[in-house]
N, C-alpha and C positions, 0 to 999 in steps of 0.2 A: 307443542305436544309433539310428542314421540309417534311420529306416525304408526313404523314399524322398524322390526329389527329382524337382522339374521345370523341365526351361527353357525359355523361349520367347524367340525372336529374339533370343537371345544367339549370337555368332560365325555362325558355318555352319547352329548347331541353331535348328530356326523353331519345333518342340512338339517335345520329349522329354521323357517320363517313364520314371524308372530305377529300378526296385523292387530294394532289398538284402535281404541277412537278417543273424542273427546268424551268428557264426565268420568263416571266412575268405571275403570277396569277391573276384575277382578280375576285371579287366577288360583284356581285350586286343584287338587291332585292326593293320592294318597300321601301320608309320611314317606318321606325317601323317591317319591318318583321325579323329581329334577325339578322342582318349583327355585329350591335354590340356585340352580343352575344359569336359570332365568333372569335374576336376580344380581346372581353377580358379574353376568354379560354386562347387565346395564349398568352396572357399578364400575366396569373397566370402559365402559363407552365415556364415561363421565370422567376418567384420569385415574382412577385404583392403580396402584402397583400390583402386576399381574402376581397371583401365588405359583411354587413351584409344582410339575408336574398338571396342570391345566389343558394340556393337549392331550387329544383323544389319543389314545395308545396304538401305537404304529403309525402315526400320522406325524408330519416333519412340522408343520404348523397350524394354529388354527386362525380363523378370522371372524371377527367379532363386526358386522356392519348397522348403525341406525340413521334411521330417516329422520331427521326433527323440522318441524316446522316452528322458528322461533327468530325473533328481532335482536338483535343482543344490542346490550344498552350502548350508550355513547361512546365510552372508555373503552369495552373491548371490541367496538367495531372498528372504531381507530388502529386497536393492536392487530385484529384480524387484517384488517385492511394495508397496515404496514407488512404483514406476513405474507402478503399477495394472496390473499384469499376475500373472492367476490360470493357473500351472502346472495347476491341479486335481489331483485324487487319483488319474487316471492318469499323471501325469510326463508328456505332451504337451508339445512346444514346436513351435510351429508358426514358422519363420522365414524371411520374403521379403526379397528385394533388386528395389527396382526402379531403374534406370538409365537415364536419357535420353542421347539422342543428343549432348547438350552435357555429359554426364560427370556432371551432380548424381546422386546416386540418395539414395534411402530405403529405409530401415532398418524393419523392422517384427515383433515377436515377438507368435503367439498376436494380430495385427489391429492391437497397439498401436505405435503411432511411436514408435521408439526412438532416443537420440542413438547415433554411431558408435563412441564410447567404450564405452558399454554392451553394445552388442552384441561389441566384441571382449573386453570382460572373460569374456562368458557363450562366447564362442567358445574363448579360453585355457582352459578347464576343461570347456568339450565335446569337443574332439578335438585332434586332433595332424596336420598335415600335413607328411611328412619327404620333403626332394629339392629342387627348386628353390624352394621357397616357403619364407618367413620365420616361415610361421604354426606353429611349432613352440617346443614347451617344453625343448628340448635348448639352444635357442641363445637362449634367457632366463636371464642369470645369476641371477636373483632366485627361480629354483626350482632352480637347483643343491641349493643346502643342504638343501632338504624332498625332495628326492631320495634324497641319501646318507643322511637322514635314516629314509628309507620302507625303505631298505634293509638297515638295520641290526639291524630285529628288534623285536621288542614291550619290550625290556628297555633297550635306547635308546630306544624312541618314549618309553617311559613316564619317562626321565631329559630327555628334551626337554620332556614334558608338565608335568613339575616345576618345571623351568628356568621357563617361560612363566609358570604361574601365580606363583610367588613374584617372576618381575621383575613380572607384574600387580601383587600385592599391594604390593611395594616403590613403583610407581609411585604407586598410590593414595596410599600414606601419605606419598610426597614431595609431592602435589598439593594432601593436607589442610594439611601443614605450609606449604607455599608461600601458601593460603586465609589460613591462622592468622597468618601473619607478614604478610602484605600489608594484614590488617587491624588490625594491631596498635595504630598509631598511633589509629585510628579506634575500638579499644576504649578508648583510652585517653583518648580526648576524651569517650567517652561515660558512661564511669565517672565523669569530674571532675564532668560537668553531672546526673549521677543522684545524687553524693553529695551535692552542693550543695543541692538539691533538697528531698533527704530532711532534712537539717541546718535549713533554712528550716523546714519542715513541723514536725518534729518540736519547734524551737524557740518555734512559733506555738502549736500545738495537740497535744493527744496522746489524744484520744478526742470523738466526735461528743458525748455527755453534756455535756462540760466546756464546750462550745462553749455549748448549751444553755442552760445554768447562768448564763455569761457573759451572753449576751444578757438572761436573767431581770433578772441583779443589775443590770446595765445599764439597764434600763427602771425598777427600783425607785429606782436613785439618780436619775436625770432626774426623777421624776416624785414625789422626798422631800417636797416642799414641800407639793403638792396631798394627798398621804397622810397628812401628818400631821397638818393644816387639818382633811380629812374625818373622821379617825377619833378627833381631839379634841371636834371638833360632833356625831357620835355617840356620844360617850362621854356629853356630856353633857345629851344627851334620852333617853339608856337607864339610866345609873348613879342607884344610890340618892343623893339629897343633901337638901338642905331644901328644897327645890321639890318640890310636889305634883306638879308636869308630868311630872315623869321618867318615862318608861315602868315602870320597875320599881317606882318609890312608888305609880302609880295601880295597877299589879298585884297589887299587896300591900294595898290597901285593898280588891281586887276578895274578893279569898280571903278577906279578914277580915270582908268581910260574909257571907260562904258556911258561914263557920264553925260557925255557930249550929246552922246548916239541916242538919248534917251527919246523914247516917242517914234522913234522912225521903223525900225523892225520891231514888231511883237515879238519874234523868236528872240531877238537879242536882249529886250525888255526883260522877257523871262528868265533866260540866263542869268542877268544881272540881277533880279530880284532872289535867286536860289543863292549868287555868291553874297547876298545879305544876311542874307538866312546862316551860312557858312560861317559869317563874319562872326555872328552872334554867338555863335555854338562853339566857336573856337576861344570866342572870349571867356565863358562859362568855364570851358576846361581849362586855358589857361590858370584862371583864378582857383579850380579847385587843385591842379597841379602844383600850384604855389601853397597853398594852405598845405597839401600833404608833406610837402619838402621842408615846413618849419615845424610839423608836426610831429614827424616820425625820427624820434629823438628813440635810442637806446638806452632800457631801463632792465639792467641784467636782474638785478635783485627780484622785480615784481614778476617778470617773466619766469623766474624759477619758484616764483610763489604759486604761480598759473600752472605752472608743469606739475607741481608735486600735488593740487587737488585734483587735475587730471588724472594721475597714478593714483590719487587714494580713492576718485569714484570708480575708476575701472580696476581696484581690488576689489570695493563694496560688488558691482556686477559678478565679479567670478566668487565673490565669497557666499553671496548669496542666490549663485546660478541663476542669474540674470542676463537676456541677450541684449536690452536696451535700458536708459536710464529710464524710460517708460514704464518699462514692467518692473524697477528697484522703485520706482514712486508707487507703483501698484501693490509691491508685495511688503511696502511698508504701512498702505494703508488697511491692508489684508489682515497685518499684522494689532494692529489698532485697534480691529475689530475683535479680533481674538481675544486681544488682552480684556475688554471690554466682556466675552464670553466666558472667561475666566474669573473674571471677578463677579459675574453674574453666580456663575455656580457657587461661590463662595457664599455669598449671601443666600443661595437655594438653602444650603446646610440649614443654615440658617430657620430659614420658615419651614422645612422639612421637619425640624424638632418639635415645633409648633403645632405640624398637623398630626407628627407622628403621636402625642403627649392626648389631642383631641380623639383620635383614634381610638386610642390605647384606653381610657376613660368610656369610649361608648361601647368597645369589646367587651371588657370588663361589664356594663349592665346590661347587655344582651346573656353575657354568660350566665350571670345568678341570675335573670328573669328564665333563662334555658334551665338551669339546677332545680329552682323549684318547680316548673312546669314537670320535670321527668322526675322529681320526687313526688308528686301529686299522681303523676300517670301509673309509676311505679305501684303505690300501693293499691290505687283501682284494677291492678292488672293480677296483682296478688288474689285480691277478694275476686276475679273472674274467673282465672285459672284455678283457683281450688274448687271450686261451684262445679267448674269442667269437667276438671280429675275426677269429682267424687260421682258426678253422671257416668262417668267412664268407669266405673268401679273401682278407683282409686279413694275410697274414704280416708281420710285423716291424711292423706298426701300436703305437702306444703311446696310453695315455690313461689319463692320472690326474685327480685333484681336488687343486687347490690350496688352500691356505688365504690371508684376507687379514684382518687385524685389522678387527673391528665395533666399536663404539660409539656409543650412540646420543647426541640432541642433549643428554639430561639426565645426561651420565658413565659413565652405567651398559653393560653390556655389552650390546650390537644385541639385538634382537627375538628371534632365535634361539641368543644366545651370543655369546662372544668372537670368533668369526670366522665368515667367509661363505666357504662354498666355490664354486670354480669348476673347471668341466671343460676343460681342455688337453688337445690329442689333435696326435698324428703318424702321418700315413697312411704314413711311407715311412722305413725305416731310416735312422737317422746324420739325420734331420732332427732339428733342437728341436721340442720339444711347444711350440706356442701356444693360446691362448684356439680353442675350438672353432668359432665363427661365423667366425673368419680365416682358417681354412686346409682347412677339408672341404667337398669339391666335394658337388652334389648326390647322386650315386651312393653317395660315404663318408658323408655325414651321413644316407641311410637306412640303410645295414646298421651303421651306428655305434647308432641309434637301435633297430633291431631286437636287437641284440645286449644294449641298454643295458634296454629295456621286458621282453626274456625273462627278464630278472633281477626286476622289479618285478612281472610277473604282476598277481594281482587288488590288487597295492596299488596300482598306477597309478590317480592321482586321474582321469585321462581316459579318457574312456568308446568314443572312437571314434579308431582312428589310421589313419592314409593315407600307405600309402609308394609315392613315384615315385621312378623310377632306379634302384629297389633293386637291378638285374640291371644298371645299366651295368657293363663290361666283366669279366664273369662265365659260365661258363657248366660242364658236367658236371656234378662230384660237387657243387662249393660250390653248384649252383642245388638241389640237391636237400635240401641242409641249410638253404637258405633258404625252401623251399617247407617242409620238416618246421617250422621255428622259426616262418613266420608261420601257420602251422596250431595249434604247439602253444598260439603268444600268443593267437589267437582263440578260445580255449576261454576264455580271463578277458574278452576287449574284443572289439568287433567290429574288425576288419581289413579296410580296403580295398587293394588292390595292383596297381598296374598294370605288366604284364610284358610283354615279350616269349617268355618261356623258356617253354617245353612243361613245363619239368620244376617249375616254379610252380607254372602252371596246375592242375597235375594234382592240387594238395592243396584246390583251392576246394570251396567248401561250397554258393556262389553264384556264376556263373559268366558275367560280363557283357561280349557283344562289341559294338563299336564299327566300322561305316561310314561309305563316302562314296556317296552316291548323285547320281544328276542327275536332276533333274524340273523341269520348266518353263525349260530351259536355264540351271536353277543347282544348285550343289553345294549337299546337304544333308548332314546327319551323321544316322544312323539305329543304335538300338541294340536290344539284345534280351537276353534270357537264355537261355543255349545249356543245355539239356539233352540226354539221349541221343544219337541218331545227330548231330545238331547240336554238339554239344559234341565229341564225336570228331572230323567234321569241322573244329572250328576249331584242334582239338589238331594234328591232320591237318597244316594250313596253317602253325602256327606248325614244325611238323618239315621244311616246305618243298616241302611234297606238295601242289600246288593239287587234283590230280586224285583224289586219296585211293585210292594203290594198296594192295593187301590190306597188304603188311609196313607201310606206314606206320600204319593204323588196327592193327593187331597190335601195333604198337610204342605207339600213342597209350592202346589198350587196358591193356598192359603199363604203362606211367605212372603210371595210375589207379588201377591194382591196387596198384603198388608203394607209391604215396600213403596208399592205403586201409590198407593191411597197418602203415605205418610210422606211422599215426597210433595204429592199433590198438594200437599196441607201448608208444609212449610215453603 
């Protein structure tokens, strides 16, 4: 709700503070007293573009501030948060517009400067002004389908929600398929490259141990001549032969010298035992040396083959940015895993086609059910609106919902279904119904919206309703009906009504009066909240009695009492 607003140096207002309450607020005053200034100020708070020459003469700028109690819907809450605006736990929103005499204006929400577009989006969700102003949802075709759905009840809304979720799910699948299809060539190129590199690695090496063995064998072949010569020379020095200088021959002589002394001196026996061990070890070494000397033959062709393989493997390490053969084998294994993933994505495209076709079928079924439900609801709405408008003094008026096909850019039915609703209206019998914004006057729009909002009640997404010119061209019984409808609507939403009729003013929960006064040679607007005798005097004035005669006071009290009883009865 709009709790209060302040107007400073705007039109004829120097410094006004207006407090509003819940339920029905009425604003009354003589013709030309400045009631429109207040409505204009509220409209500017909701994002309307300022007109020329709205700054009070002699002032540099005008300031309008409003304090709203409101919790924004989820999509707007995220947008406000992204703009750095904290709505707080109490849901308080302070909106201000500063308008320079040059016509430029600055908008702020909770002290944070915001672009006009964001202010308008907030204003559209926050309040409706019905009358001569264009800030009203009934004139926005984009809202008509939503209104029709809200009126259709829980079963229809559940169907609409299922449709929305199904369309969202299908669009996600289509987006995934587009993503996969767009990267098909990229996947093919990546697959070819990975397969080539895997084949290169597998042809060159299977495991790290194979490479270590290859390097070892290559080193042996490279030094085969030195190995053979060294082993041969060592074998001659060690092996038993006719030369007494060989290690084994001299060791045998040493053992023979100690044999006769065995068992006499333990230490000598221990030394002899170690010589026997050395003899066995040297014998093994001699056999190994003779084997190496006989096996170490030069093989240049095999050596070149090994060296080529080593170079090839090292080139693969560099090419694949690997610092070891183990890393190269790991790269190959990961490449094989990636190839499986790429193949899986190609398979997924085929599976997606099946899912997409199934989801499309289900979406079209939901869209058809939604169309049938909306068609039925449109007929019911037309009948209810005709009855409501007749009660508000618009006998013979016609209000209907027409439909046009709706299709998204993706070829699917539109975001809300296969059709969009548009309200059409004729205020006079015999006149063709046309789009509401093209044919309805300000007073007619106010009554159309009152009838419509009375149907919406608590389902209305807008929390503040302002009605201007709603009493244009009516009186008597119709005025009582309008007052009763406004009061009933005030049980679900804050309602602000500008009126000249005492029958409507009598239903007010809060009664604001507007008047002009002369001060310092200038005309100023003054406002106040009328209660008690002040309210009686204002209603008497509206009855045409400036002197407040007893009959007028009695009638004013009667109007208030009748309004109170009507509210209790409803």
